[in-house]
N, C-alpha and C positions, 0 to 999 in steps of 0.2 A: 504493500500500500504506500502510495506516495505521501511524503511529508507535507502537511498543510502549513502554510506560512501563518504567522500571527497577524492580527489586524494591523499592528504597528509596522511590521516588516513589509507588508503589502503596501501600506500607505507611503513609506519611505521609498520603496521601489518605484512607485508611480509619481515621484517628484514632490511629495509632501515635505515641507519643512517641519521641524519639531513644533514650531509655533502654529502652523496650520493644523497639525495633528491635535494639539491641545484645544484649539478653537473648535474643532469638530467634536471633541469629547464634551466640551462645555455645552454645545448645542444639543448633543444627544441627551445630556443630563436634564436639560430644560424640557425636551420633548417627552422624556420619561416621567416628568413631574417631580424630579429630585431637587433638593435645595442646592444652592451654589456650592456650599461646603461639602456636598457629596460628590462633586465632580471627580475627586480623586479616585473614587470607586470605579468610575467609568474608565478613567485613564489606565488604572492598573489592569482592568479586564482587557482592554484593547491592546495593552503591551504584552500580555501573557497568554491570552487565549487565541486559538487558531480560528481562521475563517470557517464559517458554518457552510457545509455543502447544502445546496438547495436544488430540488427538482421542482419545476413549475409546470403543472399540467393545466391545460385549458380544455373545457368541455363545451356545454351549451352556454355560450357567453357572447358578448359583443366586443370583447377586448377592452372594455372601458376601464377595468381594474388595472390592467397593464398600462394603459394610457395614463391613469392617475399616478401609478407607482413611479413612472419615469419622470414625473414632474415634482418630485420631492425636493424641497429647498433646504430643510434642516432635519437630517443630513441630506446633502446633495445626492442625486441618484448615482453619479459616478463613484462617489465614496462608498455607497452601499454595494454596488456591483463589483467594484475593483478592489476594495479594501476589506469590507465587512463580511461579505459572503463569497462563496465560490459557486456561481451559477452553473450547474452541471447540465441542465436541460431546460430549454424554454422554446416553445414554438415561435415566439415573437422575437425574442432577444438573442437567441443563439445564432452564431455566425454560420455554423454548419447546418445541413438539412438532409432529408432523406435517410439513407441507411447509416450515415455517419452519426447523425444526432441520435438516432434510435439506439445505436450501439453504445453511445455515451451514457444513455439512461440505464442500459443493462449493466454497464461497468460500475455504476454507482452502487448497485446491489451487492457487488463483489467487494468493492473497496470500502464502502461506508455504511454497511448494514447496521442499523440501530443508531447511526450518528448523523444522518441527514434530516433536513426539514422538508416536508412535502407541502408545497403551496398549491392550492387548488382554486381555480377560477372557473366559474360556470357550474350549472347543475348537471347531474348525471342521469341520463335517460334509462328507464327500466327496460324499455324495448331496445335491444342491441342494434337493430337495423337502422336506428336514427343517427348513430354516430360511431364511426370506426376510424381508427388511425393506424396506419401500417398493418392493416389486416386484422387488427385486434379491437374488440369492443371497448368503449369508454369505461364500462363497469369493470371489465377484467383488468384493464391497465391500472385503474385506480386501486382496486383491491390488492393487486400485486405490489404496487409501490407503497401503499399504506401499511402493509404488513411489516416492511423493513424500516419504516420511518421512526425517528426519535419523537417527532410531533407533526401534527398536521395544522396548517393555517388555512382556514377557509376564507379566501378573500372575496368580498362582495356578497350581496343578498342572494344571488343565484346559488352559490355553493353553500351559503349559510342556511338558507331557508327553502331554496327551490326557485325563488325569484320569479321573474317574468315568464320563463319557460314553463313554470309550474302553475301559472294562472289558469283559471277555468277556461276551457275544459281539459287542459293539460294533455294534449294528444300524445306527447312523447313519454308520459309517465315520469316526468322530471322529478328528481328527489335531491335532497341535501346530502352532504358528505356523511353526516351523522346518522342518516338512514341506513347506511351500509356498514359503517365502522363504529364500534363502541369501545374497543379495548385500547386503541392508540390515542394518547392525549391530543385533544383537538381544541384549537382556539378559533372562535367565530369572530370575523371582522366584517360585519354587514355594512351595507351602504351601496348605493347605485350611482357611482362607485364609492368606495371608502375614501376618506381623506388621505392624501399621499403620505403625510407625516405620521398618520396613525399606522399605515401599512409598514413603513420602515421602522417605526417605534417599537412594534411588536418584535421584530427581528432583533433590534438593538437590545431589548430587554433580555432575550434568550442568551445573547452573546455576553452581556454584562453580568448577569446573575446566574447563568447556567441552568435556568429553570423557566417554566412558563410563568407569565404574569398572573396576578390574582384575577380570577374570573368571577363573573356574577352567576346567578342561577341558570342563565341561558348559555353560558360558555363564552361570554364576551369579556374582554379585558376591562376591569373596573376603571383603570386609569383613563380610559377614553369613552366609556359608556356609562358613567356614574350619574350624569345629570341629564335631565330633559333639556332639549333645546330652549324651551320656553323659560326655564329657570335663569338662563344666562342671556336671553335675547335682548338686543339693543332696543326693541320696540316694547319691552315689557311694561315700561312706565305708562304707555298709552293704554295697554290692556287694563292695568289697575285703575286708570282714570276713566275707563269706559269709552275711549275714543277709538273707533274702528273704521277701517276702509269698507265702504259699502259696495263700490265697484272699482275696477282697476283704473278708471279714468276720472275719478272724482277728486275733490279737493283733499280728502283725507289721504288718498294715495300720494298726492304731491307733498303733503306734510309729513309723511312717514308714519302714519297711524298704524295700529295693530291690524294684522291681516287675518285675524281669527275668524271673522265672519265671511271671508271669501275662501274658506276651506283650509286654513293653515293647521297642520297637525303637529306643530311644535310642542303643544302641551302633553302629547302622548308619545313623543319620539325621543329616544335616548341616543345621543351622539355628541360629538365635540364640535359641531359646526360653528356654534356661537362663540366658542372659546378659541379654537385653533384657526378656524376659517380656512378659506381655500386660496389657491394661487399664492402661496407663501404668506398667508395671513392677511391678504388684501380685503376679502369680502366673503360672503356666503349668501345663499339664495334669498333669505328673508331680508337681509340688509340691502340686497339689490332690488327688492320689490316683488319677489316671487314667494308665494306661500310654501311652507315646508310640505312635501308630499309624503313624509314618513317613510322614506325609501330604505331606512335601516331596520325597520320593523317587519316582523313576520307577516307574510301574505299582503304586503302593502298594496300590491296591484289590484287585489280583489276587495280591499277594504273601502268600498264605496267609490263613487266617481271623484276624480281629482278636480280641484278648483270649484267644488260645489258650494252653494250658499247654505250649507248645513254644517253645524259644528257640534262636537261632543263636549259637554260640560266637564271640565276636569274634576276628578274626585267622584264621578257618578258614571252610570252606564246609560245616561239619558242623552239621546240624540235629538236636537231641536232645530227648528228654523228660526233664527233670531228675528226675522221680519214679521212672523205671524203669531208668536207666542207673547202674551202679555200686552198690556195697554200702551206701553211706551218703551222705546228703545233704551232710554235712560234707566228705567226700572229694571229691564231685562239685564242690562250691563251690570248694574249694581248687584243683582241676584247672582249673576255668573261669577262676579269677583268674590262675593261672599262664599259661595260654594267652593270656588277654587282655593281661597285662603284656608278654609276649613280642611279641605282635602290635603293641602300641602302640609298643614300642621300635623294632621293625623299621620301622614306618610313619614314625616320627620321623626315623630315619636316612635313609630314602628322601626325605622331604620336605626335610631339610637339604641332602642332596646335590643335589636338584633346584634348590633355592634358590641354592646356590653356583654351579651351572652357569649359571643365569640371570643 
């Protein structure tokens, strides 16, 4: 088995200075949610630990997750691909193709069994006839590579939940990775696509600490999926004040009012969009005037029409039409805020109690 370079050795080999390396480690620490004083942990890990072999399989997908991944800014994509990981197989990013790249994947099983990370993008069809690569069905390829993997990272809502391919009536029988594999540690990183820095941050955590990040009850890393988008939203003050956009071309839209009444699912969606944002922290859909469609939540495509003028009151299971319920919009808004506040307080107490028990 060939010797793997440490992350630091690979960085120096590709022209990094010591200063550049330390800057990269500091950025990684921030991405992982560590304090500045904990940057030394990241530095030590990158100096002593070898690059992680990665096999990246794509199934029923649109390549959006790969497109997002290569736009990571902290850390930069080239740092991840050239210094942090050893990308052994990828249909999109591999230079080789055909028999050569397929042989490379087979070699991983011989050289790194139990030591490589399997990244999966896209759902897996139950019916083998819908997707075959190199004469092998998607399901067979996945099961074979999953068996020898140290861990599986399900990138995107398609591999995490089934996603759009699994939307009704689901003609391919699309399923998530966890529908087929139970024994291999699996991290779900949902989103359509996920935020680039969340994708690279998960890998960085594995390299830094030598283990999977802390996961929530659904298998998502808590560091990136612990808050609802609504909790950190830049429009939250307008929600609390009962100021809503009524239509996409009204004065409220121009003033940046809350998008709740035009279908925003931020109150029921867990993701880091409002904190980390997109395109290197520039913006995210709600900030740009587009309601959250809940793309990181299970079955988001079938959870009612997008951009509908119906909204689910946070803290309840009641779906209402804000224009037809109640005598006045102001009264409705106040009621919604009250219910929301009560629900948030109850949720916080439950979370606090659970944390104390743990």
